[in-house]
C-alpha positions in Angstrom: 176.0 110.8 205.9 177.2 107.2 206.4 177.9 105.5 202.9 175.2 103.0 202.3 177.9 100.1 202.1 178.9 100.8 205.8 175.3 100.9 207.2 174.6 98.3 209.9 172.7 95.2 208.5 169.3 94.0 209.0 169.6 90.4 210.3 166.9 87.6 210.5 166.7 84.6 212.4 164.5 81.7 211.9 164.5 79.2 214.8 163.2 75.8 213.7 162.8 72.5 215.5 166.0 71.1 214.2 167.8 73.9 212.9 168.5 77.7 213.0 168.7 79.8 209.7 170.0 83.2 209.9 171.2 85.8 207.3 171.5 89.5 206.4 168.4 90.8 204.7 168.2 93.6 202.2 164.8 95.8 202.1 163.8 93.9 199.0 164.0 90.5 200.6 167.4 89.5 199.3 169.3 87.3 201.6 173.2 87.1 202.0 175.4 85.6 204.5 173.2 83.1 205.0 174.2 80.5 207.8 172.7 77.3 209.4 173.4 75.9 212.9 171.8 73.0 214.9 168.9 74.1 217.1 170.0 73.6 220.7 168.1 71.1 223.0 164.9 72.5 224.5 164.9 74.4 227.8 161.9 75.8 229.7 163.3 79.2 229.9 164.4 79.2 226.4 167.9 80.1 227.3 169.7 77.7 225.1 167.9 79.4 222.1 168.8 82.9 223.2 172.3 81.9 223.5 172.2 80.3 219.9 170.5 83.3 218.5 172.9 85.7 220.0 175.9 83.6 218.9 174.7 83.5 215.4 173.9 87.3 215.0 177.3 88.3 216.4 179.0 85.8 214.1 177.2 87.2 211.2 178.0 90.9 212.2 181.6 90.6 213.2 182.8 92.6 210.6 180.1 95.3 211.0 180.9 97.9 213.5 177.9 98.3 216.1 176.3 95.2 215.2 172.9 94.9 213.6 170.6 97.8 213.0 167.6 95.4 213.8 166.8 92.0 214.2 163.8 90.0 212.9 163.4 86.6 215.0 160.7 84.2 214.2 159.9 80.9 215.9 157.2 78.2 215.8 154.1 77.7 218.0 151.9 80.2 219.5 153.6 83.7 219.3 152.0 87.0 220.7 153.8 89.2 218.4 152.7 92.5 220.1 153.8 91.2 223.5 157.0 89.7 222.1 156.1 86.6 223.9 156.7 83.0 222.8 153.5 81.8 224.2 154.1 77.9 223.3 156.2 75.8 221.6 155.9 72.2 221.9 159.1 71.1 220.1 161.0 73.6 221.7 159.8 73.2 225.2 159.0 76.6 226.5 156.0 78.4 227.8 155.2 82.3 227.9 158.9 83.3 227.2 159.6 87.2 226.7 161.9 86.0 223.8 162.0 89.7 222.2 163.0 91.4 225.2 165.5 88.6 226.4 167.4 88.8 222.9 167.1 92.6 222.8 168.9 92.9 226.1 171.7 90.7 225.0 172.1 92.3 221.4 171.5 96.0 222.4 169.5 96.6 219.2 165.8 96.7 218.3 164.3 93.3 217.9 161.0 92.2 216.6 159.6 88.7 217.3 157.3 86.9 214.9 155.7 83.5 214.0 157.5 81.6 211.4 154.7 80.7 209.3 153.2 84.2 209.3 156.6 85.6 208.5 156.8 83.1 205.7 153.4 84.2 204.5 154.5 87.9 204.5 157.4 87.2 202.5 155.5 85.1 199.9 153.0 87.9 199.9 155.6 90.8 199.3 158.3 89.0 197.2 157.0 85.3 196.5 154.3 83.5 194.8 151.4 85.7 196.3 152.7 89.1 195.0 149.9 91.2 193.9 147.1 89.2 195.6 145.0 91.2 198.4 143.8 88.0 200.0 146.1 84.9 200.0 147.1 82.0 202.1 150.7 80.4 202.8 150.5 76.7 203.5 153.6 75.1 204.6 152.9 71.4 204.7 156.0 69.9 206.8 156.1 68.0 210.1 153.1 70.1 211.0 150.6 72.1 209.1 149.9 75.8 209.6 148.7 78.7 207.4 149.5 82.3 207.0 146.5 84.5 206.2 146.7 87.7 204.3 143.6 89.4 204.2 142.8 92.7 202.5 146.7 93.0 202.1 147.4 92.7 205.9 148.5 89.6 207.9 146.1 88.4 210.1 147.3 87.0 213.6 144.3 86.3 215.7 146.5 87.2 218.8 148.9 84.5 217.7 146.1 81.7 217.4 145.2 82.3 213.7 146.0 79.8 210.9 146.1 76.5 212.7 144.3 74.7 209.9 146.5 71.6 211.0 144.2 71.3 214.0 140.7 71.4 212.2 138.8 68.2 212.3 138.6 66.7 208.9 137.0 63.5 210.0 139.9 61.0 210.2 139.0 60.2 213.8 142.6 59.6 214.4 144.3 60.8 217.7 146.4 64.0 217.3 149.5 65.2 219.5 147.3 68.5 220.2 144.9 66.2 222.3 142.1 66.3 219.7 141.0 63.6 217.0 140.5 63.9 213.3 143.1 66.7 212.9 144.4 67.3 209.3 147.9 66.9 210.4 147.0 63.2 211.3 147.0 62.3 207.8 148.2 65.2 205.6 151.4 66.5 207.1 154.7 65.4 205.4 155.4 63.3 208.5 152.0 61.7 208.7 152.4 60.6 205.0 155.7 58.9 205.7 154.3 57.3 209.1 151.3 56.1 207.4 153.1 54.5 204.5 155.2 52.5 207.0 152.1 51.7 209.0 150.6 50.3 206.0 153.4 48.4 204.4 155.8 47.8 207.4 158.5 49.2 205.0 160.3 52.3 206.6 160.9 55.5 204.7 162.9 58.6 205.3 160.2 60.9 204.7 157.4 62.2 202.2 160.0 62.5 199.2 160.2 58.9 199.4 156.8 58.4 199.4 156.3 60.8 196.4 159.0 58.6 194.6 156.8 55.6 195.3 153.8 57.5 194.0 155.5 58.3 190.6 156.3 54.6 190.3 152.7 53.7 190.8 153.2 51.9 194.0 149.6 51.2 195.3 150.0 51.8 199.1 151.9 54.8 198.4 149.1 56.2 195.9 146.3 55.3 198.6 148.3 57.2 201.4 149.1 60.3 199.2 145.3 60.4 198.0 144.2 60.3 201.4 146.3 63.3 202.2 145.2 65.3 199.4 141.8 64.6 200.1 142.2 65.7 203.7 143.8 68.9 202.5 141.1 69.7 200.0 138.6 69.3 202.7 140.7 71.6 205.2 141.0 74.2 202.4 137.6 74.1 201.4 136.5 75.2 205.0 139.0 77.9 204.8 138.0 79.2 201.4 134.3 79.3 202.7 135.6 81.6 205.6 138.3 83.9 204.1 137.9 83.4 200.3 141.6 83.7 199.3 142.6 84.5 195.8 145.7 82.3 195.9 147.0 79.4 198.0 150.9 78.8 198.0 152.0 75.5 199.0 155.3 75.0 200.5 157.2 72.7 203.0 158.3 69.2 202.7 155.1 68.1 201.1 154.8 70.8 198.8 158.3 70.1 197.3 156.7 67.3 195.2 154.7 70.2 193.6 153.7 67.9 190.4 152.1 65.6 192.8 150.3 68.0 195.0 149.7 71.6 193.4 147.5 70.6 190.5 145.6 67.5 192.0 145.1 69.5 195.1 143.8 72.4 193.2 141.5 70.1 191.5 140.1 68.5 194.4 139.4 71.8 196.1 137.5 73.2 193.2 135.3 70.2 193.2 134.3 70.9 196.6 133.5 74.4 196.1 130.1 75.7 194.6 129.4 79.4 194.5 132.8 80.1 196.1 135.7 82.2 194.6 138.0 79.2 193.7 141.6 80.2 194.8 144.5 79.4 192.4 146.7 76.6 194.3 150.4 77.3 193.3 154.0 76.1 194.4 155.5 78.7 196.9 158.6 80.2 195.5 160.8 81.0 198.6 161.3 77.4 199.8 162.7 77.0 203.3 164.0 80.7 203.4 160.6 82.0 203.6 160.5 82.6 207.3 164.1 84.1 207.2 163.2 86.4 204.5 160.0 87.4 206.4 161.9 87.9 209.5 164.1 90.3 207.7 161.0 92.3 206.3 159.5 92.5 209.9 163.0 93.9 211.0 162.8 96.5 208.2 159.1 97.5 209.1 160.6 98.2 212.7 163.0 100.7 211.6 161.6 102.2 208.7 
């Protein structure tokens, strides 16, 4: 039998809009050999992304004979996990790309394709903030907003369309990049918080972290923008709670990094909107920006178990 230390590694790759994170993931979710590279420019056939994924995996496994035992690959947008298809990704510029098979042919190893947020939800459920809960929500609030739903202990994908809470109408009336109006993302994403503060004051900020610092200092425009974001999030989560009744909601992403200004106030506002419902605990996510990578690795372990 081959010694444990010489077994081929399980590799995870999380393709984001700006960076690609990759590492070797153990069965318990521990990540090693972590590396980050810039996401290549968009391409309709996803070939630049395929090339980048193959390059980073080959670099990670250069010292291992035979390459990876399996690869977990997660991407944003609409993903059909069963078909291995990247259906749509606005910021990466592709449509209906058979990404799983393209990468598998190049690397000659088993590949599982997943959605970045759902993979993060799996990771938070198995080894993070949602451990022990049968029904949970992972809510990363960054450039966009999406939710990963774990219902009765299982990830719910809805053929790739579940969890798009960022595009429910919370009554803002503002136009959204998706083509709709009033979407949660128009006021409550980290990007929207920064954009709306600049629009209100004429003073540019680098992101929601800067706005959070101004909130702590009591700057009125920052407080107003922040409060609007929290109110919209509470409205969206109240809708979600009425439908799936999570025990716990783990908030992550750039907005979630300001946990003292988000987690407790959001939990209080959500509770105020509910009546007979099971009131979920709102907690900080634990895995930070590695949640997708950890989840991708766990999916790869499931593939070969």
